[in-house]
C-alpha positions as CSV (number, residue, x, y, z in Angstrom):
1,M,-3.9,17.0,-7.7
2,A,-0.2,16.8,-8.4
3,G,0.5,13.4,-7.1
4,T,-1.7,10.4,-6.4
5,S,-2.5,9.0,-3.0
6,F,-3.0,5.4,-4.4
7,M,-0.7,2.8,-5.7
8,R,-1.6,0.3,-8.4
9,V,-0.6,-3.3,-8.4
10,D,2.3,-2.6,-10.8
11,D,3.6,0.0,-8.3
12,V,3.4,-2.4,-5.4
13,A,5.2,-5.1,-7.4
14,Q,8.0,-2.7,-8.4
15,E,8.4,-1.3,-4.9
16,L,8.7,-4.8,-3.3
17,G,10.5,-6.5,-6.2
18,V,7.8,-9.2,-6.5
19,S,5.7,-10.6,-9.3
20,K,2.5,-8.9,-10.3
21,S,0.4,-11.9,-9.2
22,Y,2.0,-11.7,-5.7
23,A,1.4,-8.0,-5.6
24,Y,-2.3,-8.6,-6.3
25,K,-2.4,-10.8,-3.2
26,I,-0.8,-8.1,-1.1
27,V,-3.1,-5.4,-2.3
28,K,-6.1,-7.6,-1.6
29,K,-4.9,-8.4,1.9
30,L,-4.3,-4.8,2.7
31,N,-7.7,-3.8,1.2
32,D,-9.4,-6.5,3.3
33,E,-7.8,-5.0,6.4
34,L,-9.1,-1.5,5.4
35,K,-12.6,-2.9,4.7
36,E,-12.7,-4.4,8.2
37,K,-11.9,-0.9,9.6
38,G,-14.8,0.5,7.6
39,Y,-12.9,2.2,4.8
40,L,-14.0,2.2,1.2
41,T,-11.5,0.4,-1.1
42,V,-10.8,0.2,-4.8
43,S,-9.9,-3.2,-6.3
44,G,-6.3,-3.3,-7.6
45,R,-5.3,-0.1,-5.7
46,I,-4.1,0.6,-2.2
47,S,-3.6,3.8,-0.2
48,K,0.0,4.8,-0.5
49,K,0.0,6.0,3.1
50,Y,-1.4,2.7,4.4
51,F,1.0,0.6,2.2
52,M,4.0,2.5,3.5
53,E,2.8,2.2,7.2
54,K,2.3,-1.5,6.9
55,L,5.8,-2.0,5.3
56,C,7.6,-0.1,8.1
57,Y,8.2,3.0,6.0
58,G,5.8,5.1,8.1
59,S,6.5,8.0,10.3
60,E,8.3,6.0,13.0
61,Q,11.0,5.0,10.5
62,A,11.4,8.6,9.4
63,E,11.8,9.8,13.0
64,R,14.6,7.4,13.6
65,K,16.6,8.6,10.6
66,G,16.1,12.3,11.5
């Protein structure tokens, strides 16, 4: 697998420009949402695709640019 499909807390903090402790809260919230939908989650990591969709970087944003 060339790339990874998950982001770690450090990646989230860097992407959003927030502290690591706040990034943990974001990852936990997103993972809780995924658990409610029936997905298996890994503590301290979040699906890159789900993260991008929740932060308005999903396919709709890309379509507007194109």
